[in-house]
N, C-alpha and C positions, 0 to 999 in steps of 0.2 A: 933708339934707332931713328935716323933722320927720316923726315917726311918722304923723301924721294926714293927711299929703298922699298921696292915692292914687297908686298906681304900677301901670303897665301891665306887669306881670311875666309873667302866664300866657301871653299870645300869643307873645311872642318865645321864652319857654322852651319851650312845646310845639312850636313849630316847629322849634327846635334838636333837641329830643327826637325828633320823627319822623324825623329824619336821622341822629341818632347814638346812639340807644337801645342799651344793651348787650343782647346776646343771652343771657339766662339761662334755664335749663331750667324755671323755674317761671312765666315771663312769657308773656303774650299780646303780640303785636305791637302798637305804638302804634296807638290808634284801633280796634283789633279788638274783637270780643266779649270779655266778661270771662273770665279764665282759671278753671280749675278751682279752687273754693274749698279743696279739700283740698291742693292743691299750694301755694296761697298761704299757708294756715294753716302747713303743715309748714315751708315756707321761712322764714316769719317767726319761728316758734319757734326753728328752727335758727340763724337770723341774730342772735338776741339775744346781744350780746356776743361774736360770732364773726364772723370776716371771711368774705366772699363765696367767695374762693378755697378756704378750708378747707371751707366748707359744701357746695360743689357735688358732690364725689365722695360725700359721705354722703347728700345728697339723691337722687342718683341710685340709689344702692344701696337706700335705703328706698323709693322709689317702685316700683323693680323688684320688690321683695320684698313690699311692703305698698302696693298701688296706690289704696287708698280708706280712708275712715274706718273701714268695716266690716271690712276685712282687718287694719287695724292694731289695731282693737278686739280682735280674736281672738288676738293675739300673747300669748305667755307673757311675764310680767314679766322673767324672766332673760334671755329671748331678745332682748327690746327693749334692756335695759341693755347687753348685750354688743355689740349693733350701734352703740349710741351711744358706746362707749369711744373716747376721744380727742377728742370734741367739748367735753368740759368742761361745768361748771355742770349737774351731773347731776340737780338737782331739775327741770330742764327736761324730762328723759326721763320721769321719773315722772308729772309733770303732762301730758305729751303722751299717754301711755297713758290717763290718767284722762279727758282731754278727748275722745279718740277714742271711748272708751267711752260717754261721755255723748252725743255727737253721734250715734253709732250707734244708741243707744236711742231718741233723738228722731227719727231717720230723717232729719234735716236739720241743717245748722249755721245758727245765727241770722244775720240780715243787718244788724241794727243793732248800733251800738257798745254801747248800753245792754245789750242781750241777750248780746252777746259777752262782756262784762265778767264775766258770771256763770259762764263756763266756766272749768275749772281751767287755770291757768297764763297766762291771758290778762289782761294789764294794759292800761293806757290806750293805749300806743303800739301794741301789737299789735291791739287792737280797732280802732282807727282805721285801721290799714294794711289789715286784712282788709275792713272795711267799704267803704274806698275802692277798693282794688285789685280785690277779688273781686266786689263788688256794685255798684261805680260810685256809691256815696253820697258826698256832700260830707262829708269828714272832715279834721281838721287833724292831719297826720302829721309827727311831729318826731323824727327819729333823729339821730345825731351828725353825719352829712353835712348834713342840713337845719339843724341847729343852727349849724353853721359858715357855711353860705351866707347864713342870715338875719342873723346877727351882723355879717357883712360888709356886706351890702346896707344895713343901717341903722346901721353903725358903732357897735355896742352897746359901750359902755364898762365897764358894771357887770360885775363877774366872776361866772363860774360858781361854784357851782351856783345861787346865789341868784336869778339873773336869769332863769331858766327860764320862770316864768310869763309874763314880758314877751316872751320869744322866742316862746312859743306864741301869744300874742295877736298879735304881728306876722305870724307864719306864717298865722294866721287871716285877717289883713287882705289877704294876697295869694292865697289859695286860692280858685280858681274854682269855680262851681257845677257847670260841665260838665267832664268829663274829669278829676275829682279824682283818680282812681287813677293816670292817666298823669302828671298834675301832681306827685304825690307822688314818683313813680318817677324823674321828670325831675330833681327836686331832688335826690335821692339820687345820680343819675348825675352831675349837675353837681359835687356835692360830692366824688365818688369820682375823677373823671378831670380836672376842671378846677380847681374851687375847693379845691385840696388843701391839707393842713395847712401844708406848706412849699412855697415857690416856686410859688404858684397862677399858672395860665396865663390871666392876666386878659384879654389881648388876643384869646383864643380864646372868651371867654365872651360869650354873647348878652346878658347883663344888665350889662356892665361900665359901659355909659353911664348906668346908674340906681344905680350902686353907691357908697354913701357910703365905704365901706372903700377902694375903688379910688381915690376921690378924695383920700384922705388920703396916698396914695403908700406906704402900709405895710399892705396888706390882711392880710398874714400875722400881724400882731399881734392879729387878732380870731379867735376869741373870746378874751377875757381870762379867765384861769383863776387861781382862788386858789391859794396855795401848797399843794402836798400834804404831808400829814404822813407821816413815815416809817412803813412797815409794821412791825407787831410782828414779832419772830423767835420761832419755836418750833422744838422739837427733838423727835425720836423715833427709835425703832428698828424696823426691819422683820426678820422672822424667816423664813429660808429653811429649810424642814423637808423632808428628802428621804428617801424609802425606795423601794427597788426601782426606781430611776430615775424616780420620780414626785415631784412637789412638792406640798405641801398649800396649797390655796387655800380661803379662808373667804368667808363672805358678811358684808358690813359691815351694821350694823343699818339697818332700813328707813328710819328718820328720821336726819337729821343729815348731815354732810359725806360725800359719795360714797355716800349711803344706798342699800343694795340691790345694790351692785356686788361682783363677785369681787375678792378682794385677798389679798396676803400677810398673815399675822397680824402684828399691831403691838402695841407697848407704847403707853403713854399719850404724847399730844403735849403738851409744856409748855414752860415757860420756860427749863429747864435740861436738858442731855443726860441721858437716863435710862439709858444704857448697857444692861445686861441686865434692868433692872427692867421688869416687865410681860411677861416672857418666858412664852409659853403653857404650859410645862411644864418640869421640870428636865431638863437634857441637856447633852452636852459642847459648849456652845456656843462658836463662834469669832466674835469680832469681827473683821470684814474690814477691811483697810487701804484703805478706799474709803467714799464717802458719796454721797448723792444730795441734790441741792437742787432745790426746787420752789417757785414762786410761785403762791399762792392769791390770790383777790381781796383778802381782808382781812388776810393774814399770809404771811410767807415760812417755809418749812419746811427744816430741815437734818436729814437722816435717816441714822443710822448702820445698818449692815448686819450681821446675825448669821446664822450658818448652822450647822446640825447635821444630821448623817446618822443615821437611827435604824433599829433593826432592825424586822422586820415584825410582831412581836408587841407592840411598845412602844404603850402608850396614848397617843393624841394627840387634839387637839381635833376635834370634828366638822367636816366640810368635804369638798372634792373633792380626790382625788389625781390631779393632772394630769400627763401625760407631760411630762418635762422638755424633751424635743426639740421639743414642740409648744405650750409654754407661751405664747408670744407670739400664739397664736390664741385665748387664753382671753378677750379682750375686757376687759383690765384697764384702770383709769383711768391717765392719763398718769404720775402719780407712782409708781405701782406698776410700770408698764411700764418706766420709767427703771431701777428697782432690778432687775427681771428681767434687763435688758441687762447691768448690772454683774455680777450673779451669773453670767450666761452667760459673760462674759469670764473670770471667776475660774475657770470649769470648763474652759475651753478649753486 
């Protein structure tokens, strides 16, 4: 079916959503009054590049501890970063705090996409999602689930990512004026539970009769994706410095990867294994017969592990001396938490 032929998508989809909507802690029930904008905003930031199942426990912990923009705005930076540890993409946490402080200073969160785009950490998708879900405004909301549903509905054969402007236009063509927030969440739920990447459950889909992808007999071939380039490989070393049953943790620079987070001291991360180059000071370092592997968005990292035990009077870099027995409570980013677990096994 050509793009310019109108399709009655919203009515059957919303009817399906009214019966099958996921019960999520940041949602209002279908057709109900708009949910708390704070909860919508927080969930949308957390859901950027993170799965729903991973977000739920963090969301519940955050809202119990910081139930409003004002409460979150008053949080200490280090406190917030520690609570975020494990969710990844740590620039989101820094922007989260900056945004909460700006909204608290204004005494309200903006309701329009254009105004929302002016807040820290809010891009086009997040602005549209908040405007539609929290404030009932008509907005075109396209996440990965919506992208998949739309490419199948219209059998879009051009590959991602270049075809995204067309996908947005197609989504715009089927987005209703009324219940835009419910429609956006219905599209997300359809993609999550029915129109899945592999083995979509087409006969359970309320839209399969209007779906060009279903008509091809191979809906799982959409969306078409350009071939991925291999990620670059980098190498580094992490240093476990122990004295009096405490381990040294440092703060990473505020800007850059894992900015502002507690971490073990590290050497440079580069194209070749650095060994003990970049050690924080001279010591009787032992390179362990173990390493940590971790995938970041744009590169893979292999990390060697070095350890030293020093006397109480030895000069060491500034940082926090954290009890070894409690170091897993320090709120370390995942790559450092992996290293801590390896060091823990070596101590056991």
